[in-house]
C-alpha positions as CSV (number, residue, x, y, z in Angstrom):
1,M,-2.0,0.8,-16.5
2,M,0.6,-0.6,-19.5
3,E,3.7,1.0,-20.6
4,H,3.9,0.6,-24.4
5,H,8.0,0.7,-25.1
6,Q,9.5,-0.7,-28.2
7,H,10.4,-3.9,-28.6
8,G,14.3,-2.7,-29.5
9,T,15.0,-1.3,-26.1
10,D,18.6,0.2,-26.2
11,H,20.6,-0.3,-23.2
12,A,20.0,3.1,-21.2
13,Q,16.7,2.2,-20.6
14,H,17.7,-1.8,-20.0
15,A,19.9,-0.2,-17.2
16,H,16.9,1.9,-15.5
17,M,15.0,-1.2,-15.6
18,M,17.4,-3.7,-13.7
19,D,18.3,-0.5,-11.1
20,A,16.2,-2.2,-9.3
21,Q,18.1,-4.8,-8.5
22,P,15.3,-7.7,-7.6
23,T,16.4,-10.0,-4.8
24,S,14.5,-12.8,-5.3
25,V,14.9,-15.3,-8.4
26,W,10.9,-14.5,-8.9
27,D,11.4,-10.5,-8.7
28,K,14.5,-11.0,-11.1
29,F,12.4,-13.6,-13.8
30,K,9.9,-10.9,-13.5
31,T,12.3,-8.1,-14.3
32,S,13.5,-10.2,-17.5
33,M,10.6,-11.3,-18.1
34,T,9.6,-7.1,-18.5
35,M,12.3,-5.8,-20.9
36,T,11.9,-8.7,-22.8
37,M,7.8,-8.4,-23.4
38,G,8.2,-4.6,-23.2
39,M,5.5,-4.3,-20.8
40,D,5.0,-3.0,-16.8
41,H,4.4,-5.7,-14.4
42,T,1.9,-4.0,-13.0
43,G,-1.3,-2.7,-14.1
44,L,-4.4,-4.9,-15.7
45,A,-2.1,-6.7,-18.3
46,G,0.5,-7.0,-15.5
47,R,-1.9,-9.0,-13.6
48,E,-2.5,-11.3,-16.5
49,M,1.2,-12.0,-17.0
50,A,1.7,-12.5,-13.4
51,K,-1.0,-14.9,-13.4
52,L,0.6,-16.7,-16.6
53,M,4.3,-16.9,-14.8
54,E,2.7,-18.3,-11.6
55,I,0.8,-20.9,-13.7
56,D,4.7,-21.0,-15.8
57,I,6.3,-21.6,-12.4
58,R,3.8,-24.4,-10.7
59,N,4.2,-26.4,-13.8
60,K,7.5,-26.3,-14.0
61,F,7.5,-26.3,-10.4
62,F,5.3,-30.2,-10.8
63,F,7.4,-30.8,-14.0
64,A,10.5,-30.8,-11.4
65,L,8.8,-33.2,-7.8
66,L,7.6,-36.2,-10.4
67,L,11.0,-36.6,-12.2
68,S,12.5,-35.9,-8.9
69,I,11.3,-39.0,-7.9
70,P,12.7,-41.1,-10.1
71,I,16.0,-39.5,-9.2
72,V,15.9,-40.1,-5.5
73,L,15.3,-43.3,-5.8
74,Y,17.6,-44.0,-8.4
75,S,20.2,-42.1,-6.4
76,A,22.5,-42.9,-2.9
77,L,19.6,-42.0,-1.0
78,G,17.0,-44.5,-2.2
79,V,19.1,-47.4,-2.5
80,K,21.4,-47.0,0.6
81,I,18.8,-45.6,2.8
82,L,15.0,-45.7,1.2
83,H,16.9,-49.4,0.3
84,V,14.9,-49.2,-3.3
85,N,15.8,-51.7,-5.7
86,L,14.2,-50.7,-9.4
87,P,15.6,-51.9,-12.5
88,Q,18.7,-50.3,-14.4
89,P,18.7,-51.3,-17.8
90,I,21.6,-48.1,-18.1
91,P,23.5,-47.7,-15.2
92,A,21.4,-45.9,-12.6
93,N,23.3,-42.4,-12.7
94,W,22.9,-42.4,-16.5
95,I,19.1,-42.5,-16.1
96,M,19.6,-39.6,-13.8
97,L,21.5,-37.6,-16.0
98,I,19.1,-37.9,-18.6
99,L,16.5,-36.9,-15.8
100,T,18.2,-34.5,-14.5
101,T,19.1,-32.6,-17.7
102,F,15.3,-31.6,-18.3
103,V,14.7,-30.6,-15.1
104,F,17.8,-28.4,-14.9
105,F,17.5,-26.3,-18.9
106,Y,13.5,-26.6,-18.3
107,S,12.4,-26.5,-14.5
108,G,15.4,-24.5,-13.5
109,W,15.9,-22.2,-16.6
110,I,14.6,-19.3,-15.4
111,F,17.4,-19.5,-12.9
112,L,20.0,-19.5,-15.2
113,Y,18.3,-16.8,-17.2
114,S,18.0,-14.5,-14.5
115,A,21.3,-15.1,-13.1
116,Y,22.7,-14.4,-16.4
117,W,21.3,-11.1,-16.2
118,S,22.7,-10.5,-13.1
119,L,25.7,-11.2,-13.6
120,K,25.8,-9.0,-16.7
121,E,24.6,-6.5,-14.2
122,K,27.2,-6.8,-12.6
123,V,24.6,-7.4,-9.7
124,L,25.3,-10.3,-7.2
125,N,21.9,-12.1,-5.6
126,M,20.3,-14.9,-5.1
127,A,20.0,-16.3,-8.3
128,V,23.5,-16.0,-9.2
129,L,24.1,-17.9,-6.1
130,I,21.0,-20.3,-6.7
131,A,22.3,-20.8,-10.6
132,V,26.1,-21.6,-9.2
133,G,24.5,-24.5,-6.7
134,I,22.3,-26.7,-8.8
135,S,25.0,-26.0,-12.0
136,A,27.7,-26.9,-9.0
137,A,25.6,-30.5,-8.2
138,Y,24.8,-30.9,-11.8
139,F,28.0,-30.2,-13.9
140,A,29.8,-32.1,-10.9
141,S,28.1,-34.9,-11.3
142,V,28.1,-35.1,-15.3
143,F,31.8,-34.9,-14.6
144,L,31.1,-38.0,-12.0
145,T,28.8,-39.7,-14.8
146,F,31.7,-39.5,-17.5
147,Q,34.3,-40.5,-15.2
148,G,32.4,-43.7,-14.7
149,S,32.1,-43.4,-10.6
150,E,28.7,-44.4,-9.0
151,E,29.0,-40.9,-7.2
152,S,27.0,-38.4,-8.3
153,Y,24.4,-35.8,-7.2
154,Y,21.6,-35.3,-9.2
155,E,19.5,-35.2,-6.1
156,A,20.8,-32.9,-4.7
157,A,20.8,-30.5,-7.6
158,A,17.0,-31.5,-8.8
159,L,15.7,-31.1,-5.4
160,L,17.4,-27.6,-5.0
161,I,15.5,-26.8,-8.0
162,T,11.8,-28.1,-7.0
163,F,12.0,-27.1,-3.6
164,V,13.1,-22.9,-4.7
165,L,10.3,-23.4,-7.6
166,F,8.1,-24.4,-4.5
167,G,9.1,-21.6,-2.1
168,H,8.4,-19.0,-5.2
169,W,5.3,-20.5,-6.2
170,M,4.1,-20.2,-2.3
171,E,5.6,-16.9,-2.3
172,M,3.4,-15.6,-5.6
173,K,0.4,-17.4,-4.2
174,S,0.2,-15.2,-0.8
175,R,0.8,-12.4,-3.3
176,R,-2.2,-13.4,-5.3
177,G,-4.4,-14.0,-2.4
178,T,-3.9,-10.5,-1.1
179,T,-4.5,-9.0,-4.2
180,N,-8.0,-11.0,-4.2
181,A,-9.6,-7.5,-2.9
182,L,-8.0,-5.6,-5.9
183,Q,-9.5,-8.3,-8.3
184,A,-12.9,-7.5,-6.1
185,L,-12.7,-3.9,-6.7
186,F,-12.2,-4.6,-11.0
187,D,-14.6,-6.5,-11.2
188,L,-17.3,-3.8,-9.8
189,V,-17.0,-1.7,-13.1
190,P,-19.8,-3.0,-15.1
191,P,-18.5,-3.9,-18.9
192,K,-21.3,-2.2,-20.7
193,A,-22.1,1.7,-20.5
194,R,-24.9,3.7,-21.4
195,V,-24.3,6.7,-22.8
196,L,-25.5,10.0,-24.6
197,R,-24.7,9.6,-28.6
198,D,-26.8,12.3,-30.7
199,G,-29.3,12.5,-28.3
200,A,-30.2,8.9,-28.3
201,E,-29.1,6.5,-25.3
202,M,-27.0,3.6,-26.4
203,M,-25.2,0.5,-25.0
204,I,-20.9,0.7,-25.6
205,A,-18.5,-0.8,-23.6
206,T,-17.2,1.1,-20.3
207,S,-13.4,1.6,-22.0
208,D,-15.1,3.8,-25.1
209,V,-16.7,6.2,-22.5
210,K,-14.5,9.7,-23.2
211,L,-14.1,12.1,-20.7
212,G,-18.0,14.5,-21.2
213,D,-19.9,11.9,-22.5
214,I,-23.4,12.1,-20.3
215,V,-23.6,8.8,-18.9
216,V,-27.6,7.6,-18.0
217,L,-27.8,5.6,-14.9
218,K,-30.8,3.9,-13.9
219,P,-31.8,2.5,-10.5
220,G,-29.6,-0.8,-10.1
221,D,-27.1,0.6,-12.4
222,K,-23.3,0.2,-11.4
223,V,-21.8,4.0,-12.3
224,P,-18.7,2.8,-15.1
225,V,-16.4,5.7,-14.8
226,D,-16.2,8.9,-12.8
227,G,-18.4,11.6,-13.2
228,E,-20.2,14.9,-12.0
229,I,-24.4,14.4,-12.0
230,T,-25.6,16.9,-14.1
231,E,-29.3,15.7,-13.9
232,G,-31.3,14.0,-11.2
233,E,-31.0,13.0,-7.8
234,S,-30.3,9.2,-6.5
235,A,-28.7,7.5,-3.6
236,I,-25.2,6.2,-4.4
237,D,-23.6,2.9,-2.5
238,E,-20.3,3.8,-2.1
239,A,-19.7,1.1,0.6
240,L,-17.4,-1.4,-1.9
241,V,-15.4,1.4,-3.3
242,T,-15.3,4.1,0.0
243,G,-15.9,1.7,2.9
244,E,-19.4,4.1,3.6
245,S,-21.9,2.0,4.8
246,L,-24.7,4.0,4.2
247,P,-25.8,5.0,1.1
248,V,-25.3,8.8,0.3
249,S,-27.7,11.2,-1.5
250,K,-26.5,12.9,-4.7
251,G,-27.9,15.4,-6.8
252,I,-27.1,17.9,-9.5
253,G,-23.1,18.7,-9.1
254,D,-22.1,15.7,-6.6
255,V,-19.4,13.5,-7.6
256,V,-20.1,9.7,-8.7
257,I,-17.5,6.7,-8.3
258,G,-16.9,4.7,-11.0
259,G,-18.1,1.0,-8.9
260,S,-20.2,2.1,-7.0
261,I,-24.4,1.6,-7.2
262,N,-27.6,3.4,-8.0
263,Q,-30.1,2.4,-6.1
264,S,-32.8,4.0,-6.5
265,G,-33.3,7.5,-9.4
266,T,-32.4,7.9,-12.5
267,V,-29.3,10.5,-13.1
268,R,-27.4,11.6,-15.7
269,F,-23.4,13.0,-15.2
270,K,-20.7,13.9,-17.0
271,A,-17.9,11.7,-17.4
272,T,-14.8,13.5,-15.9
273,K,-12.2,10.7,-15.4
274,V,-12.0,7.4,-17.5
275,G,-9.9,4.4,-17.4
276,T,-6.3,4.8,-15.6
277,D,-8.1,8.4,-14.4
278,T,-10.6,6.9,-12.3
279,A,-10.5,6.5,-8.5
280,L,-10.9,2.3,-8.7
281,A,-7.9,2.4,-10.9
282,Q,-5.8,4.6,-9.1
283,I,-6.5,2.7,-5.7
284,V,-5.2,-0.3,-7.2
285,K,-2.5,1.2,-8.9
286,L,-2.1,2.6,-5.1
287,V,-1.6,-1.2,-4.0
288,E,0.3,-2.9,-6.5
289,T,2.7,0.0,-6.8
290,A,3.6,-0.7,-2.9
291,Q,3.8,-4.6,-2.9
292,N,6.4,-4.4,-5.2
293,S,8.2,-1.6,-4.5
294,K,11.0,-2.4,-1.8
295,A,11.3,-1.7,2.0
296,P,14.0,-0.2,3.6
297,G,15.1,-3.5,5.4
298,Q,14.7,-5.0,1.7
299,R,17.7,-3.2,0.5
300,I,19.8,-4.2,3.6
301,A,19.1,-7.5,2.5
302,D,20.0,-7.1,-0.9
303,K,23.0,-5.6,-0.4
304,F,23.3,-8.9,2.6
305,A,22.9,-11.4,-0.1
306,G,25.5,-9.8,-2.1
307,Y,28.4,-10.6,0.3
308,L,26.5,-13.7,1.1
309,V,27.2,-15.0,-2.6
310,I,30.4,-14.6,-2.0
311,L,30.9,-16.1,1.6
312,A,28.9,-19.0,0.1
313,V,31.2,-19.7,-3.1
314,S,33.9,-18.8,-0.5
315,A,33.0,-21.5,1.5
316,G,33.0,-24.0,-1.4
317,L,35.9,-23.2,-2.2
318,L,37.5,-23.6,1.1
319,T,36.0,-26.5,2.0
320,F,36.9,-28.7,-1.1
321,A,40.4,-27.4,-0.5
322,A,41.1,-28.4,3.1
323,W,38.8,-31.2,2.9
324,T,41.5,-32.3,0.2
325,L,44.4,-31.2,1.5
326,F,43.8,-32.4,5.2
327,S,41.2,-35.1,5.6
328,G,43.5,-37.7,3.1
329,N,40.1,-38.8,2.3
330,G,39.9,-38.1,-2.0
331,W,38.9,-35.2,-4.1
332,L,35.5,-37.3,-4.2
333,F,34.9,-36.8,-0.5
334,A,35.7,-33.3,0.0
335,L,33.2,-32.1,-3.4
336,T,31.1,-33.5,-1.9
337,F,31.0,-31.3,1.4
338,A,31.5,-28.7,-1.1
339,I,28.7,-28.8,-2.7
340,S,27.0,-29.0,0.2
341,A,27.7,-25.8,1.4
342,V,26.9,-23.9,-1.3
343,V,23.6,-25.2,-1.5
344,I,22.5,-25.0,1.8
345,A,23.6,-21.2,1.4
346,C,21.1,-20.7,-1.1
347,P,19.6,-17.8,0.8
348,D,16.2,-18.0,-1.0
349,A,14.4,-17.0,2.3
350,L,17.0,-14.1,2.8
351,G,15.3,-13.2,-0.8
352,L,11.7,-14.1,0.5
353,A,11.5,-12.6,3.7
354,T,10.3,-8.7,3.3
355,P,8.5,-9.1,0.3
356,T,6.3,-12.1,1.0
357,A,5.8,-10.1,4.2
358,V,4.6,-6.3,2.5
359,A,2.4,-8.3,0.2
360,V,0.5,-9.6,2.7
361,G,0.4,-6.6,4.7
362,T,-0.5,-3.9,2.1
363,G,-3.1,-6.7,0.9
364,L,-4.4,-6.7,4.5
365,G,-4.8,-2.8,4.5
366,A,-6.3,-2.8,1.0
367,K,-9.4,-5.3,2.2
368,H,-9.9,-3.1,4.7
369,N,-9.8,0.1,3.0
370,I,-6.5,1.3,3.8
371,L,-4.0,1.9,1.1
372,I,-0.1,2.2,1.9
373,K,1.7,3.5,-1.4
374,D,5.3,2.1,-1.1
375,A,6.4,-0.5,1.1
376,S,9.0,1.8,2.6
377,T,5.5,4.1,4.2
378,L,4.1,0.4,5.5
379,E,8.0,0.0,7.2
380,Q,8.4,3.6,8.6
381,A,4.5,3.9,10.0
382,S,5.3,2.3,12.5
383,K,8.1,4.2,13.6
384,I,5.2,6.9,14.3
385,Q,5.4,9.1,17.6
386,A,3.1,12.1,17.1
387,I,0.3,12.7,14.9
388,V,-1.1,15.6,14.0
389,L,-5.1,15.1,13.3
390,D,-6.9,18.2,11.3
391,K,-10.5,18.6,12.8
392,T,-12.9,19.1,10.2
393,G,-14.0,16.4,8.1
394,T,-11.3,14.2,9.2
395,L,-11.8,14.2,13.2
396,T,-15.6,15.7,13.2
397,E,-18.0,14.9,10.1
398,G,-17.2,17.9,8.4
399,K,-20.8,18.5,7.8
400,P,-21.8,21.6,10.7
401,V,-25.3,22.6,11.3
402,V,-26.7,26.3,12.4
403,T,-27.5,25.7,15.7
404,D,-27.7,29.4,17.2
405,I,-28.4,32.5,15.6
406,I,-28.2,35.7,17.8
407,V,-29.2,38.9,15.8
408,A,-27.4,42.6,16.9
409,E,-28.9,45.4,17.6
410,G,-30.6,47.4,14.5
411,F,-30.8,44.2,12.4
412,T,-33.5,41.2,12.2
413,K,-33.2,37.2,12.6
414,T,-34.4,37.3,8.0
415,E,-32.3,39.7,7.3
416,L,-28.8,38.6,9.0
417,I,-29.1,35.1,7.5
418,G,-30.0,36.6,4.4
419,F,-26.9,38.8,3.9
420,V,-24.7,35.8,5.3
421,A,-26.2,33.5,3.0
422,A,-25.2,35.8,0.1
423,A,-21.9,36.7,1.0
424,E,-21.3,32.5,1.3
425,S,-22.8,31.7,-1.4
426,G,-19.3,32.3,-3.0
427,S,-17.5,29.6,-0.7
428,S,-17.1,26.2,-1.1
429,H,-16.7,25.4,3.1
430,P,-18.8,23.4,5.0
431,L,-19.6,26.2,7.3
432,A,-20.8,28.0,3.6
433,Q,-22.8,25.1,3.2
434,S,-24.4,25.3,6.5
435,V,-25.5,28.7,6.1
436,L,-27.6,28.2,2.9
437,N,-29.3,25.4,4.6
438,E,-30.0,27.3,7.3
439,A,-31.0,30.3,4.3
440,T,-33.1,27.1,2.8
441,K,-34.8,25.9,5.7
442,Q,-35.9,29.4,7.4
443,R,-37.0,30.2,4.0
444,A,-34.7,33.1,4.1
445,V,-34.2,35.5,0.7
446,V,-30.5,35.4,-0.2
447,P,-29.6,38.5,-2.3
448,T,-27.0,38.6,-5.2
449,A,-23.6,39.2,-3.5
450,T,-21.1,41.4,-6.0
451,K,-17.5,41.2,-5.5
452,F,-16.9,38.6,-3.5
453,G,-13.6,37.4,-1.8
454,N,-12.1,34.4,0.2
455,L,-9.9,35.6,3.2
456,A,-8.0,31.7,3.9
457,G,-8.3,31.2,7.1
458,H,-10.9,34.2,8.0
459,G,-13.7,34.2,6.5
460,V,-15.1,35.7,3.1
461,E,-16.0,39.4,2.0
462,A,-18.7,40.2,-0.2
463,V,-20.6,43.6,-1.2
464,V,-24.6,42.9,-0.7
465,K,-27.2,45.1,-2.0
466,G,-24.2,47.8,-2.0
467,Q,-23.4,47.1,1.7
468,T,-20.2,45.1,2.5
469,V,-20.5,42.4,3.8
470,L,-18.3,40.7,6.2
471,V,-18.4,37.1,7.8
472,G,-15.9,35.5,9.5
473,T,-13.6,34.3,12.5
474,S,-13.1,37.4,15.9
475,K,-9.8,38.1,14.8
476,L,-10.7,38.7,11.3
477,M,-13.2,40.8,13.3
478,R,-10.2,42.5,15.3
479,E,-8.0,43.1,12.4
480,R,-11.1,45.3,11.2
481,K,-11.7,47.1,13.7
482,V,-15.1,45.5,14.3
483,S,-16.7,45.7,17.3
484,T,-18.5,42.7,19.0
485,Q,-18.6,44.2,22.4
486,S,-22.5,44.1,22.6
487,L,-22.5,40.6,21.7
488,Q,-19.8,39.7,23.7
489,A,-21.0,37.1,26.1
490,D,-23.6,35.3,23.9
491,I,-19.9,34.5,21.3
492,E,-18.6,33.4,25.3
493,Q,-21.3,31.0,26.2
494,L,-21.1,29.7,22.3
495,L,-17.7,29.8,22.4
496,N,-17.2,27.3,25.8
497,E,-20.1,25.1,24.4
498,G,-17.7,24.5,21.5
499,K,-19.2,25.9,18.7
500,T,-17.9,27.4,15.8
501,L,-19.0,30.9,15.3
502,M,-19.6,33.0,11.8
503,I,-19.5,36.7,13.3
504,A,-21.2,39.2,10.5
505,A,-20.4,43.0,10.0
506,V,-22.5,45.5,7.8
507,N,-20.4,48.5,6.8
508,G,-18.3,48.0,9.7
509,K,-21.0,47.1,12.7
510,V,-21.5,44.2,13.8
511,A,-24.7,42.6,12.8
512,G,-24.7,39.0,14.2
513,V,-23.5,36.2,15.1
514,L,-23.9,32.4,13.5
515,A,-23.2,29.4,15.8
516,A,-22.6,25.6,14.2
517,S,-22.2,22.4,15.6
518,D,-20.0,20.2,13.5
519,P,-20.5,16.6,15.6
520,A,-17.5,14.2,16.5
521,K,-16.8,11.1,14.3
522,A,-18.5,8.0,16.4
523,T,-14.6,6.7,16.2
524,A,-12.9,9.6,17.0
525,K,-13.1,9.9,21.0
526,Q,-12.1,5.5,21.0
527,A,-9.5,5.4,18.4
528,I,-8.1,9.1,20.1
529,H,-7.6,6.8,23.7
530,A,-5.9,3.7,22.0
531,M,-3.5,5.9,20.5
532,K,-2.3,7.3,23.7
533,Q,-2.1,4.1,25.2
534,M,0.0,3.0,22.2
535,G,2.2,6.0,23.8
536,L,1.8,7.9,20.7
537,E,1.6,12.0,21.1
538,V,-2.0,13.8,19.8
539,A,-2.6,16.5,18.7
540,M,-5.6,18.5,16.9
541,I,-4.9,21.7,14.5
542,T,-7.2,23.4,13.2
543,G,-8.5,26.9,12.3
544,D,-11.0,27.6,14.7
545,N,-11.0,30.2,17.8
546,Q,-8.9,28.6,20.2
547,K,-12.1,28.4,23.0
548,T,-13.9,26.2,20.4
549,A,-10.4,24.4,19.6
550,D,-10.4,23.3,23.3
551,A,-13.8,22.4,23.9
552,V,-13.7,20.0,21.2
553,A,-10.5,18.7,22.0
554,A,-11.6,18.2,26.1
555,Q,-15.2,16.6,24.4
556,L,-11.9,14.3,22.5
557,G,-9.7,13.7,24.9
558,I,-6.2,15.1,23.3
559,D,-4.0,17.4,25.6
560,R,-1.9,19.4,22.4
561,V,-4.2,21.7,20.6
562,F,-3.0,24.0,17.5
563,A,-5.6,25.8,17.3
564,E,-6.7,29.7,15.0
565,V,-4.3,28.2,12.3
566,L,-4.2,29.2,8.7
567,P,-3.9,26.4,6.3
568,E,-0.5,28.0,4.8
569,D,0.8,27.6,8.1
570,K,-0.2,23.8,9.3
571,A,3.1,22.9,7.7
572,S,5.5,24.8,9.9
573,Y,3.1,23.4,12.9
574,V,3.9,20.0,11.8
575,K,7.6,20.7,12.0
576,K,7.1,22.2,14.9
577,L,7.0,18.6,16.1
578,Q,9.6,16.8,14.2
579,A,11.8,19.9,15.5
580,E,11.5,18.2,19.5
581,G,12.8,15.3,17.7
582,K,9.3,13.0,17.2
583,F,8.5,11.1,13.8
584,T,5.7,12.9,13.3
585,A,2.8,12.0,10.8
586,M,-0.5,14.2,9.9
587,V,-3.7,12.9,8.8
588,G,-6.1,15.5,7.1
589,D,-8.3,15.7,4.3
590,G,-8.1,18.8,2.4
591,V,-6.7,21.0,0.0
592,N,-5.5,23.0,2.5
593,D,-3.8,20.5,4.5
594,A,-1.9,19.0,1.5
595,P,1.6,21.5,2.8
596,A,1.4,19.6,5.6
597,L,1.4,16.0,5.0
598,A,4.0,16.4,2.4
599,Q,6.1,18.0,5.5
600,A,4.8,14.9,8.1
601,D,7.1,12.0,8.0
602,I,4.4,10.6,7.3
603,G,1.6,11.7,5.4
604,I,-1.8,10.1,5.8
605,A,-5.5,11.9,4.2
606,I,-8.5,10.1,5.5
607,G,-11.8,9.6,3.8
608,A,-12.3,10.3,0.0
609,G,-10.6,13.6,0.7
610,T,-9.5,15.3,-2.6
611,D,-7.1,14.6,-5.4
612,V,-4.5,17.0,-4.3
613,A,-4.2,14.9,-0.6
614,I,-4.6,11.8,-1.9
615,E,-1.3,12.7,-4.0
616,T,0.4,14.0,-1.5
617,A,0.1,11.5,1.4
618,K,1.2,8.6,1.7
619,I,-1.4,6.8,3.0
620,V,-4.5,6.6,2.1
621,L,-7.5,5.6,4.6
622,M,-10.5,5.5,2.0
623,K,-13.7,5.0,4.4
624,S,-13.5,8.8,6.8
625,D,-12.7,6.5,10.0
626,P,-9.9,8.0,12.3
627,A,-9.9,4.3,14.2
628,D,-8.2,3.4,10.5
629,I,-5.5,5.7,11.3
630,L,-5.0,3.5,14.4
631,R,-5.4,0.4,12.2
632,A,-3.1,1.7,9.9
633,I,-0.1,1.7,12.7
634,R,-1.0,-1.9,13.4
635,L,-0.9,-2.8,10.8
636,S,2.6,-1.2,10.3
637,K,3.6,-2.4,13.2
638,A,2.6,-6.6,12.9
639,T,4.5,-6.3,9.2
640,V,7.4,-4.8,11.0
641,R,7.5,-7.7,12.9
642,K,7.1,-10.0,10.6
643,M,9.9,-8.9,8.7
644,K,12.3,-8.7,11.0
645,Q,11.6,-12.3,12.1
646,N,11.9,-13.6,8.6
647,L,15.0,-11.6,8.2
648,A,16.5,-12.7,11.7
649,W,15.5,-16.5,10.7
650,A,16.7,-16.4,7.4
651,S,20.5,-14.6,8.4
652,V,21.2,-17.1,11.5
653,Y,19.9,-19.7,9.5
654,N,22.2,-19.6,6.2
655,I,25.3,-18.3,9.0
656,L,24.9,-21.5,10.9
657,A,24.2,-23.8,8.3
658,I,26.8,-23.6,6.2
659,P,29.7,-24.3,8.6
660,I,27.6,-27.2,9.1
661,A,27.4,-28.0,5.7
662,A,30.6,-27.8,5.6
663,G,31.3,-30.7,7.9
664,I,32.7,-29.0,11.0
665,F,31.1,-31.7,13.4
666,Y,32.4,-34.6,10.9
667,P,35.8,-34.9,12.6
668,A,34.3,-35.1,16.2
669,Y,30.6,-36.9,15.8
670,G,30.7,-38.2,12.3
671,I,28.2,-36.1,11.1
672,S,28.0,-34.7,7.3
673,L,25.6,-33.6,5.6
674,R,24.6,-34.7,2.0
675,P,23.7,-32.2,-0.8
676,E,20.4,-33.1,-1.5
677,F,19.6,-32.2,2.4
678,A,21.0,-29.8,2.2
679,A,18.8,-28.3,0.1
680,L,15.9,-29.9,2.0
681,L,17.1,-27.7,4.8
682,M,17.6,-24.9,2.9
683,S,13.6,-24.9,1.5
684,V,12.7,-25.9,4.8
685,S,14.1,-21.9,5.6
686,S,12.5,-20.5,2.6
687,I,9.1,-22.2,3.3
688,F,9.6,-20.9,6.9
689,V,9.1,-17.2,6.3
690,A,6.9,-17.7,3.5
691,V,4.2,-19.3,6.0
692,N,5.1,-17.1,8.4
693,A,4.3,-13.9,6.7
694,V,1.0,-15.5,6.0
695,L,0.3,-15.9,9.5
696,L,0.1,-12.4,9.6
697,K,-3.8,-13.3,8.2
698,T,-4.8,-14.5,11.7
699,A,-3.7,-11.8,13.4
700,E,-6.4,-9.6,11.1
701,K,-9.3,-9.4,14.1
702,D,-6.4,-8.1,16.0
703,L,-5.4,-5.1,13.8
704,I,-8.8,-4.2,13.1
705,E,-11.1,-4.5,16.1
706,V,-10.6,-0.6,18.3
């Protein structure tokens, strides 16, 4: 989780890290600190650093606020408008110079430092404009003070620094608030683990657990790392990690996830993933990566900010020139308008507009076990027009149960189950497991199979008791020229009931049919109905035969069905929808779904799934709940709405505010805007976008209800 660098990073590495071109002052400062300290700002060390920097920003804000109060009271604002008369042992401007200098160089240093790096990298961003604003107000005031003038703009510089710090402190607090779920996840990992070393149990730090270590779990223990059970049985509560509400029964060969809780029996497991490779660490990394990434809308804002820097500086210079040349009121009068124009143009709200919404959106998703890999995905998920849903494990439980056994003439039920179970014993497919479970239930003798072969998407082939056994689909039987005519009536009936069939043949002769039913998930039908109401086209894709697929689709309310699709062909069906001009999402849970997930505009892995599916997908739904697909899309749409609202507000606000601050209404109406009020109004814009983004949380109930 922590990336180490040599202290003397060369220029090429430095330039690479600056490519991100953070928009907000705080982002720029984080990047600068990242380079200085030689670490990534994601991960455990990064979170600690972010927490320390948040405290630093908070302290700088309160320091600036504390000194800004007497600065304002000594200023023209305090004396002429608020009618405050504080003792003046020395001229007011000199008092304000001393106080503002502390604010400028202590609290305002991060803006100056960030602007320096930006200009060095030839990047114009918010940091540059804020530095220009506070520097213009401060140095103009210093010049006036040394000239003996009673006019100054110290309060504008101090208040601008104070307000901007407050806005960024609020942004950081909102980010930290949305990552409380991540800290809760880290708290799930116990600090110590019980392992076997030299045949004896000993407690060691979880960070010291190595791959291959045998870890002992007793009732009530938290699982320290990911692993595979080698001894014992138990019920494991995975609710806080995967969202599964009920404890899951685990036995030899089953996987345990770090952070889950052992409820009953004592088990031993071999550590297969430790440290940053555990599922828990990967979840946290996904969310952190998303919160530190940029949405396409933010990249537009970045580009716009560069132009706004030029616009603001130009506006300040033109304002000064225009009032100096044409008003006849003197250069000091013109300078006031010029500084107000530069100060109010600081587009800090533009920098906060999308990062704050992204942070809140991804945090809300993580809270409900919806992991969105980056800001771009969060934004693009709102564009989804068509969704392709894998059937097994996505719409159904993925745990089929044998419901019917039809035996052909010349075979017995026991023989049929024995042959099929032997052939399926080498397969990891859920249907194979259902047959083995049925064999155990029937107490059938399962002979040993040899020459096992997996026929992807079709079935299996093996030699059992010297005889060739074929188990698979009707299509496989047709290809191998095995006649199923004698069982055709039963096959048709079972297909009409929506059951999945496993037809068995021995030495080229049909031996019987096993039918299995895989119940649909409880929320599948309702979720699909809600998706269709949203205007989405919903399609189901499966390797099952057409009749079974049609029956399941009819039960769930799906109109478009792709059946008898081989795993390697799933991506081509996704491509087919894309060719129709639809922005398409693919939802799957297995290795065979990975190519289709990669092909889709948005790949969504549902459930704990497989490492391959999770790696390929852009959204990971930790719970095996189809309703989370809908929640993810709703969250995306709500977040994008906030982004658009914030960007529109920030852009229009700044564009309209500049001419007002420049004094466009002064000749006709006598309306002028002093720099300190310009700083206040600029800050109001920043606070608005931060609060507007946080309001996403108030819509949480609407987002999660299906």
